[in-house]
C-alpha positions as MATLAB code, in Angstrom:
seq = 'MRLCPKSTEFTRLVTIWGIYECLVLSMGTSPAADVFQGRVSNRLIDIKPRPPKTYIDDILAAREYNFEYHITYLHDIFTRLIEAGLQVNLVKSALCQKALEYVGFWVTTQGYKPLESRIQGILDMQPLKSKKDVRTFIGMINFIKNHIPKRAAILEPLTRLTKEMEKFQWKEEQKIAFETIKAKCAESMMLIYPHMDKVFDLYPDSCDIQIGCFLLQEGYALGCFSKKMNEAQLKYPMTDKELLACHEGLKYFSPIIRGGCIRVFCDHKNLTFGHGTVHTSQRVLRQKCEISQDFNAEILHINGEDNPGGDGMSRLPTKASTIQEKEIFLKQKIYTFDEIFPLDLNYIKKEQENDGNLIKLKSNPKEKDNIDEDIVCGVKITTYLDKVYVPRKCRDDLVN';
ca = [
     217.965  173.804  256.786;
     217.954  174.694  260.483;
     218.981  178.185  261.575;
     221.219  179.004  264.523;
     219.718  181.054  267.415;
     221.337  184.292  266.187;
     219.871  183.865  262.713;
     216.348  183.187  263.950;
     216.271  186.692  265.470;
     216.353  188.201  261.966;
     213.293  186.187  260.891;
     210.915  187.432  263.584;
     207.330  188.172  262.580;
     205.248  190.458  264.811;
     201.535  189.609  264.738;
     198.496  190.367  266.929;
     198.866  186.877  268.372;
     202.520  187.314  269.347;
     206.074  187.210  267.983;
     207.105  184.270  265.810;
     210.528  183.112  264.566;
     211.513  180.819  261.692;
     213.515  177.844  262.926;
     214.452  176.742  259.395;
     215.588  178.695  256.344;
     212.581  180.183  254.572;
     212.739  180.732  250.816;
     211.183  184.154  251.362;
     214.355  185.617  252.884;
     216.730  187.445  250.521;
     219.874  185.246  250.959;
     217.919  181.960  250.980;
     218.606  181.013  247.350;
     222.347  181.688  247.665;
     222.662  179.825  250.958;
     220.695  176.851  249.631;
     222.718  176.589  246.413;
     225.946  176.926  248.390;
     224.977  174.006  250.619;
     223.992  171.796  247.672;
     227.171  172.678  245.746;
     229.412  171.986  248.745;
     227.876  168.529  249.197;
     228.429  167.575  245.534;
     231.635  169.443  244.663;
     234.047  166.562  245.323;
     232.247  163.916  243.217;
     234.750  162.371  240.812;
     235.644  162.716  238.012;
     233.374  165.754  237.588;
     230.601  167.086  239.866;
     227.063  167.702  238.535;
     225.853  171.188  237.606;
     223.702  172.856  240.257;
     221.445  175.900  239.919;
     219.520  176.626  243.132;
     217.220  173.573  243.378;
     218.012  172.121  239.925;
     220.727  169.474  239.493;
     221.984  168.410  236.072;
     223.917  165.135  236.159;
     225.230  163.902  232.806;
     227.915  161.363  231.998;
     229.459  160.172  228.756;
     230.172  156.685  230.083;
     227.978  153.546  230.022;
     224.559  153.246  231.648;
     225.780  151.218  234.642;
     228.266  153.958  235.505;
     225.487  156.553  235.223;
     223.348  154.653  237.763;
     226.291  154.533  240.191;
     226.816  158.246  239.631;
     223.162  159.027  240.479;
     223.314  156.792  243.594;
     226.282  158.803  244.878;
     224.377  162.080  244.352;
     221.221  160.839  246.126;
     223.250  159.496  249.070;
     224.957  162.862  249.600;
     221.633  164.745  249.401;
     220.090  162.438  252.037;
     223.098  162.965  254.329;
     222.607  166.732  253.975;
     218.931  166.458  254.971;
     217.685  167.380  251.496;
     214.850  165.704  249.619;
     214.273  165.041  245.902;
     210.834  165.504  244.351;
     210.386  162.479  242.096;
     207.391  164.070  240.328;
     209.585  166.938  239.067;
     212.617  164.734  238.373;
     213.672  163.286  235.019;
     216.000  160.283  235.213;
     218.022  158.588  232.451;
     216.953  161.028  229.730;
     218.623  161.777  226.379;
     217.074  165.262  226.235;
     215.469  167.550  228.837;
     214.702  171.156  229.847;
     217.275  172.970  231.983;
     217.252  176.667  232.995;
     215.457  177.792  229.859;
     217.254  175.578  227.327;
     216.566  172.266  225.609;
     219.637  170.138  226.387;
     220.436  167.020  224.347;
     223.392  164.683  223.916;
     224.424  166.615  220.787;
     224.040  170.211  222.010;
     221.583  172.775  223.366;
     219.221  175.481  222.111;
     216.545  177.798  223.582;
     213.203  176.305  224.543;
     210.426  176.635  221.988;
     208.193  178.197  224.658;
     210.697  181.017  225.220;
     211.061  181.601  221.480;
     207.280  181.663  221.071;
     207.036  184.249  223.852;
     209.355  186.531  221.867;
     207.502  185.920  218.598;
     204.155  186.801  220.215;
     205.352  190.222  221.424;
     203.553  193.240  219.957;
     205.328  196.452  218.761;
     207.034  198.221  221.660;
     205.496  201.405  223.080;
     208.115  202.798  225.492;
     211.810  202.748  226.390;
     211.024  200.363  229.238;
     209.476  197.926  226.761;
     212.586  198.200  224.549;
     214.937  197.427  227.461;
     212.779  194.451  228.473;
     212.762  193.109  224.911;
     216.550  193.494  224.523;
     217.018  191.677  227.833;
     214.940  188.755  226.538;
     217.057  188.620  223.358;
     220.320  188.764  225.309;
     219.305  185.626  227.233;
     219.808  183.638  224.004;
     222.403  185.936  222.387;
     224.922  183.106  221.827;
     222.473  181.512  219.395;
     221.808  184.613  217.222;
     224.460  185.700  214.682;
     224.799  189.446  213.920;
     222.651  190.293  216.957;
     224.254  193.672  217.736;
     223.901  194.987  214.176;
     220.261  193.889  213.924;
     219.354  195.411  217.313;
     221.180  198.716  216.718;
     218.025  200.751  215.865;
     216.369  199.445  219.050;
     219.475  199.848  221.226;
     219.694  203.468  220.089;
     216.259  204.127  221.621;
     217.527  203.207  225.115;
     219.829  206.257  225.285;
     218.721  208.902  227.778;
     218.923  211.782  225.279;
     217.138  209.815  222.542;
     213.419  210.475  222.113;
     211.272  207.369  221.746;
     209.963  207.182  218.191;
     208.786  203.895  216.673;
     209.668  204.362  212.999;
     210.015  201.992  210.067;
     213.686  201.372  210.947;
     212.766  200.126  214.421;
     209.889  198.073  213.062;
     212.188  196.275  210.602;
     214.770  195.567  213.333;
     212.021  194.281  215.652;
     210.621  191.852  213.083;
     214.081  190.772  211.861;
     215.385  189.858  215.308;
     212.201  187.876  216.015;
     212.739  185.948  212.795;
     216.356  185.263  213.806;
     215.164  183.966  217.191;
     212.889  181.497  215.412;
     215.968  180.240  213.519;
     218.247  180.089  216.583;
     220.898  177.459  216.016;
     221.915  174.423  218.049;
     225.247  174.832  219.857;
     227.492  171.880  220.685;
     229.513  171.255  223.836;
     233.243  172.167  223.871;
     236.040  169.585  224.100;
     239.310  170.832  225.560;
     241.334  168.194  223.717;
     240.257  169.605  220.318;
     241.230  172.806  218.497;
     239.070  175.943  218.876;
     238.600  177.995  215.683;
     237.584  181.653  216.007;
     236.284  183.559  212.957;
     236.120  187.319  213.753;
     235.061  190.207  211.550;
     233.934  193.825  211.801;
     231.714  196.228  209.905;
     230.827  199.903  210.253;
     228.866  199.601  213.497;
     229.662  196.253  215.120;
     232.230  193.558  215.729;
     231.460  189.865  215.982;
     232.780  186.339  215.639;
     231.913  182.654  215.562;
     233.568  179.976  217.674;
     233.736  176.585  215.971;
     235.134  173.158  216.769;
     235.576  170.674  213.939;
     233.182  172.778  211.852;
     230.365  172.831  214.461;
     229.260  176.051  216.191;
     230.035  176.544  219.885;
     228.653  180.069  219.996;
     228.501  183.468  218.345;
     229.374  186.898  219.702;
     228.463  190.376  218.483;
     228.871  193.794  220.035;
     228.047  197.317  218.973;
     231.123  199.562  218.924;
     231.173  202.730  221.027;
     231.837  206.189  219.611;
     235.611  205.944  220.091;
     235.849  202.502  218.490;
     233.852  203.657  215.467;
     236.763  205.981  214.617;
     239.352  203.164  214.562;
     240.992  202.327  211.217;
     239.898  199.031  209.662;
     242.977  197.111  210.882;
     242.295  198.176  214.471;
     238.627  197.186  214.158;
     239.595  193.715  212.968;
     242.074  193.384  215.846;
     239.374  194.571  218.268;
     237.037  191.840  216.972;
     239.744  189.206  217.599;
     240.517  190.527  221.077;
     236.911  190.954  222.256;
     235.917  187.566  220.832;
     238.698  185.802  222.746;
     237.753  187.622  225.953;
     234.072  186.734  225.536;
     234.783  183.029  225.029;
     237.608  182.990  227.578;
     235.825  180.668  230.080;
     235.509  178.064  227.310;
     238.759  178.308  225.350;
     241.412  179.450  227.843;
     244.101  176.799  228.124;
     243.137  175.108  224.854;
     244.645  175.206  221.380;
     243.227  178.298  219.629;
     243.352  179.352  215.990;
     242.035  182.730  214.834;
     241.074  182.870  211.139;
     241.009  186.476  209.966;
     240.449  187.868  206.462;
     242.658  190.888  207.268;
     246.183  189.753  206.422;
     247.891  192.656  208.240;
     247.056  191.013  211.576;
     249.219  187.996  210.732;
     252.385  190.113  210.769;
     253.199  190.212  214.457;
     256.957  190.031  214.782;
     258.997  193.126  213.966;
     255.895  195.327  213.515;
     256.137  198.899  214.836;
     253.087  199.694  216.991;
     252.027  203.350  217.103;
     249.332  202.665  219.729;
     249.720  201.228  223.213;
     246.205  199.852  222.896;
     247.120  197.813  219.803;
     250.292  196.538  221.481;
     248.352  195.517  224.601;
     245.695  193.699  222.587;
     248.278  191.803  220.515;
     250.176  190.807  223.668;
     246.995  189.448  225.279;
     246.115  187.491  222.136;
     249.554  185.906  221.820;
     250.533  185.581  225.488;
     247.324  185.184  227.535;
     245.485  183.011  225.016;
     248.469  181.668  223.053;
     246.318  182.050  219.928;
     247.668  181.670  216.401;
     246.336  184.195  213.862;
     245.944  182.753  210.359;
     244.766  184.411  207.142;
     241.642  183.257  205.336;
     239.942  184.599  202.224;
     236.876  186.718  202.870;
     234.525  184.417  200.977;
     235.641  181.487  203.158;
     235.039  183.336  206.433;
     231.709  182.043  207.832;
     231.808  184.385  210.829;
     232.462  187.516  208.839;
     231.733  188.190  205.209;
     229.543  185.192  204.475;
     226.102  186.704  204.994;
     227.081  190.070  203.452;
     227.997  188.538  200.086;
     225.362  188.085  197.454;
     226.116  185.024  195.317;
     224.660  184.627  191.844;
     223.593  181.275  190.389;
     227.141  180.673  189.158;
     228.636  180.851  192.664;
     225.727  179.759  194.863;
     226.635  176.061  194.775;
     230.266  176.643  195.731;
     229.492  179.037  198.595;
     226.573  176.931  199.774;
     228.922  173.969  200.194;
     231.218  176.142  202.339;
     228.429  177.197  204.697;
     226.830  173.773  204.925;
     230.251  172.370  205.831;
     230.480  174.883  208.688;
     226.879  173.996  209.718;
     226.041  177.616  210.600;
     223.842  179.160  207.934;
     220.848  178.070  205.928;
     220.119  179.416  202.484;
     216.402  179.974  202.779;
     217.021  183.689  202.211;
     220.083  184.274  200.043;
     219.385  187.941  199.241;
     218.870  190.255  202.251;
     217.957  193.210  199.953;
     215.378  193.783  197.232;
     217.098  193.088  193.897;
     214.918  195.627  192.096;
     216.174  198.260  194.551;
     219.796  197.218  193.875;
     219.213  197.324  190.100;
     217.834  200.875  190.334;
     220.805  202.100  192.384;
     223.280  200.406  190.018;
     222.163  202.735  187.212;
     223.295  205.804  189.209;
     226.388  204.354  190.924;
     229.472  206.305  189.838;
     231.939  203.556  190.742;
     230.094  200.990  188.604;
     229.995  203.423  185.663;
     233.784  203.807  185.919;
     234.252  200.027  186.015;
     232.136  199.595  182.887;
     234.201  202.216  181.039;
     237.513  200.563  182.038;
     238.668  198.107  179.319;
     240.619  196.066  181.903;
     237.402  195.285  183.793;
     235.448  194.233  180.705;
     235.753  190.502  181.442;
     234.790  190.970  185.106;
     231.465  192.746  184.476;
     228.450  190.858  183.228;
     224.664  190.772  183.467;
     222.729  187.840  184.859;
     219.116  187.040  185.712;
     218.843  186.410  189.458;
     215.446  185.544  190.974;
     213.782  186.930  187.856;
     215.679  190.248  187.894;
     218.280  191.151  185.262;
     221.125  192.639  187.294;
     224.777  193.650  186.856;
     227.395  191.347  188.378;
     231.071  191.881  189.098;
     233.431  188.896  189.489;
     230.376  186.585  189.424;
     228.817  188.411  192.393;
     225.880  190.799  192.483;
     227.425  194.268  192.476;
     226.064  196.184  195.496;
     226.148  200.000  195.023;
     227.723  202.080  197.748;
     224.365  203.529  198.755;
     223.035  200.023  199.504;
     226.021  198.692  201.468;
     225.069  200.113  204.870;
     221.578  198.573  204.488;
     223.190  195.270  203.545;
     225.450  195.185  206.634;
     222.554  196.127  208.921;
];
C-alpha cells in the first residue's frame, strides 16, 4: 500500500548513511493493522448477499449454498483483492474446507470451539505466584468465556486476588478454583451459529455471588454468560437479582439476538407479572422497560429443575431421579453427567447429622413421606423429595 508524500515524512529513519523514508505502508507502524484491515474490508464490504469476515490479514469466506456457488464467491473475492493490489499466500490458505482454524477457534459447519492448542496451554500452567500472573490467567480464560458455564462463580477466589487492597495469598481456596477452571476449559462446549429466523431462548439464574444465563436455539447452545455481582448488587432481594440476570444476559447477547424473537425462561414466577405491578425502584422499572421494549422479550415461567441455565448443576439427583433429569440435560445438549456430585457425599452426610432444619423436618409428621434414606455412590444419605438434602452449611460450597 503506497503512502502519500505527507505520510512518508512520518516514517523517516535517520542512520549514519543518511535519511530514509518508507514509500509503502510498513507493518511496524502503529496504525498499519487498522489501515490494512480497513482497506481489505472496504474492498469486500459490498459482496452480495453477505460479505466475508475479515480480521487484519485473515479472510473467512463461508457459504451455505452449493459448491459451484462457493467457487463463484471465491472468484469474486480474489478479483477484488487483485484490483486492490493485494496478494494471497497460497501456502497459508485453506480452500473448500469443512473445518479450519480461525482467530484461535476451530470452526466447523456445525459450530465452533476453542483450539486444542489454546486449551492445552491453559492446562499446562503452573500455580500462580503473583497478582500479575492471576490477571494474565483470567485474561486467557475470558478469551473463551462463552464456552465455560458458571465461569464467574468458579473464578471468584482468583478474581478477589486482583483487588488493590487484597494481599496475594495462594491458599487452598485459590488452588481449588485454579484446578476447577482448568478442568472446565478442557470440557469447553461446542457453540452453534445463530439463525435470525428461529426463536432465541434465554435461561437466566442467580446465586449468592453471581448471575448467569444460557442462550439456546432449538435446544442447542449459542453461548453462556456469567458475571460476578458488585457490592451493591449483592444486597438486592432475590427478585431483583433474577431480573438483573435477565437484563444483563439480554444486553450481553444483544449483538446476536436483537431484532429476533426472544423468550426468557425464568424459574422466578414474580417476573412474569409485568402489567399493573407497582415498582418501588426506578432501576427495576428501567430494566423491565428495556426487556419488554428494547428487546421485545417474553418472560415465561419454568420449574427450577427444568432450567438448564440455572438450577441444573446445583441440584443433586439420587438414583431415582437421575434418569429423568439426565434426559432433560441431554435434550438441551449442554451438560454431561461424568460428575453428578460436586461435593463429597461423606461430608454432606456428616453435616446432615447437625443440621437444625433437617432435624425439624424429620420431627414433622407432615414431612414423613418426603424424607427417606438412600445409598448413593456407596454412601447411605438422607434424601428429601427424592433429592440429596444439602445442609445449609454446604450450600455456599455447592454454588461455588
